[in-house]
C-alpha positions as CSV (number, residue, x, y, z in Angstrom):
1,M,19.8,88.9,16.8
2,T,18.2,86.1,19.3
3,P,19.0,82.4,19.0
4,A,16.7,80.2,18.6
5,P,15.5,78.3,21.8
6,G,17.3,75.2,22.4
7,R,20.5,76.8,20.7
8,P,23.7,78.7,22.1
9,A,23.9,82.4,21.0
10,D,27.3,80.9,18.8
11,G,24.6,79.3,16.3
12,G,26.5,76.5,17.1
13,P,24.3,72.5,17.5
14,P,21.5,72.8,19.9
15,S,22.6,71.1,23.8
16,S,21.2,68.3,25.6
17,H,22.1,69.7,28.5
18,P,18.4,70.4,30.2
19,F,20.0,73.8,32.1
20,D,20.6,75.3,28.7
21,A,17.6,75.0,27.4
22,D,15.6,78.7,26.9
23,P,13.2,78.3,30.0
24,R,10.2,79.7,28.0
25,V,10.3,76.6,26.4
26,A,11.7,74.1,28.9
27,S,9.7,70.5,29.3
28,P,8.1,69.7,32.2
29,M,11.4,67.5,33.3
30,Q,13.5,70.1,32.9
31,A,11.8,72.9,34.6
32,A,11.6,70.5,37.7
33,I,15.1,69.9,37.9
34,R,15.6,73.6,37.6
35,R,13.8,74.1,40.3
36,L,15.3,71.0,42.1
37,V,18.9,72.4,41.3
38,H,18.2,75.8,42.8
39,P,21.9,77.3,44.0
40,A,20.0,78.1,47.6
41,R,19.0,74.9,47.9
42,I,22.7,73.9,46.5
43,L,24.8,76.3,49.1
44,T,22.1,74.8,51.9
45,L,23.1,71.3,51.3
46,I,26.4,72.0,51.5
47,L,25.9,74.2,54.5
48,M,24.2,71.0,56.0
49,L,27.0,68.7,55.1
50,G,29.7,70.8,56.2
51,L,27.9,71.0,59.7
52,G,27.8,67.5,60.1
53,T,31.3,66.8,59.2
54,T,32.5,69.7,61.8
55,A,30.6,67.9,64.7
56,Q,31.9,64.7,64.0
57,A,35.6,65.9,63.8
58,A,34.7,67.4,67.1
59,G,34.0,64.5,68.7
60,G,36.4,62.4,67.3
61,G,34.4,60.6,64.9
62,K,33.1,57.4,66.0
63,P,31.0,57.1,69.4
64,E,32.8,56.1,72.3
65,K,32.4,52.8,73.8
66,T,31.3,52.4,77.0
67,Y,31.1,49.1,78.7
68,P,30.0,46.8,80.3
69,G,29.8,45.7,76.2
70,Y,31.2,43.9,73.7
71,L,33.7,43.4,71.5
72,P,33.3,41.8,68.0
73,L,36.1,38.7,66.5
74,E,36.9,40.3,63.8
75,P,37.7,38.6,61.2
76,A,35.8,35.6,61.6
77,L,37.4,32.6,62.6
78,V,37.9,29.8,60.3
79,V,39.0,26.3,61.1
80,N,40.0,23.4,59.5
81,L,37.8,20.3,61.0
82,D,39.2,16.5,60.7
83,N,36.9,14.8,58.3
84,P,39.4,12.1,56.0
85,R,36.9,12.2,53.2
86,R,36.8,15.5,52.1
87,P,38.0,19.3,53.4
88,Q,35.4,21.0,56.0
89,Y,36.0,24.4,58.1
90,L,34.0,25.5,60.7
91,Q,33.3,29.4,60.4
92,I,32.7,31.2,64.0
93,Q,31.8,35.0,64.3
94,A,31.5,35.5,67.9
95,Q,31.6,38.5,70.3
96,F,33.2,38.5,73.7
97,Y,31.1,40.1,76.5
98,V,33.6,42.6,78.5
99,E,32.8,44.8,81.9
100,T,35.1,47.6,81.9
101,A,37.1,49.8,79.3
102,E,40.1,48.2,81.0
103,D,39.4,44.6,80.0
104,A,38.5,45.5,76.6
105,A,41.7,47.1,76.3
106,K,43.8,44.1,77.5
107,L,41.4,41.7,75.0
108,E,42.0,43.9,72.1
109,K,46.2,43.9,72.7
110,H,46.2,40.1,73.3
111,M,44.1,38.9,70.3
112,P,46.6,37.4,68.2
113,V,46.9,35.0,71.9
114,V,42.9,34.6,71.7
115,R,42.5,33.9,68.3
116,D,45.8,31.6,68.4
117,R,44.0,29.6,71.7
118,L,40.1,29.4,69.7
119,I,42.0,27.8,66.7
120,T,43.9,25.6,68.6
121,F,40.3,25.0,70.9
122,F,37.6,24.0,67.6
123,G,40.5,23.3,64.6
124,G,40.4,19.5,64.1
125,R,37.6,18.7,65.6
126,D,34.6,16.2,64.4
127,P,32.5,17.8,62.3
128,E,29.1,15.9,63.0
129,A,30.3,16.8,67.0
130,V,30.6,20.3,66.0
131,Q,27.4,20.8,64.2
132,K,24.9,19.6,66.8
133,A,23.4,22.0,68.5
134,S,23.2,20.4,72.1
135,N,27.0,20.0,71.7
136,R,27.7,24.1,70.4
137,E,26.5,25.3,74.3
138,T,29.1,23.0,75.9
139,L,31.5,24.2,72.8
140,R,31.1,27.9,73.5
141,S,31.2,27.3,77.6
142,E,34.8,25.1,77.1
143,A,36.2,27.9,74.8
144,L,34.8,30.6,77.2
145,A,36.8,28.7,80.0
146,R,40.0,28.6,78.3
147,L,39.6,31.9,77.7
148,Q,39.5,32.9,81.2
149,E,42.6,30.7,82.1
150,T,44.7,32.1,79.2
151,M,43.6,35.9,79.9
152,Q,44.1,35.4,83.8
153,E,48.1,33.9,83.0
154,I,48.5,36.9,80.8
155,T,47.3,39.8,82.2
156,G,46.2,39.2,85.9
157,S,42.5,38.9,85.2
158,Q,39.9,37.0,83.1
159,A,39.2,40.1,81.4
160,V,36.2,38.2,79.2
161,S,32.9,37.5,81.0
162,N,30.8,35.7,78.2
163,L,31.4,34.3,74.5
164,Y,28.7,34.5,72.5
165,F,28.4,32.8,68.7
166,T,26.7,35.8,66.5
167,G,27.6,32.9,63.3
168,F,28.6,29.1,63.7
169,I,28.5,27.5,60.4
170,V,30.2,24.3,58.8
171,Q,30.9,23.9,55.6
């Protein structure tokens, strides 16, 4: 005896799963799902994903950085500003421009010192002076000069060619 459409062979309750329905009485939605989840399509998708993973693994996963180029200051720098009435903070997101991979390696190696110099340079400043757009370029060039001096002392080369603010928020 043949079970009723939508019922399992053992005569149990009907299944709500779209693949258990009798294909002769399937709804248009069930038929569409059945076409999309065809085993050949699933196998093709798995193979395509597998080949992409293999190609990434062979290439090391991340693309090689080329220089000259940029190195981000990560995480963003947050310093206290000098406001006697209420706490205020400056958050700086920045990119360092370096000429060579060697300079990039030096900068990454000495990032704790770089962050310290930037915190010392920007911390404790007057919030109103920091907020003025006209002062931002002066701050940027002074911070760059301070970083280049520091890197010269530590490594024997300036390492950083330029400094760019990509985020500058006073709260």
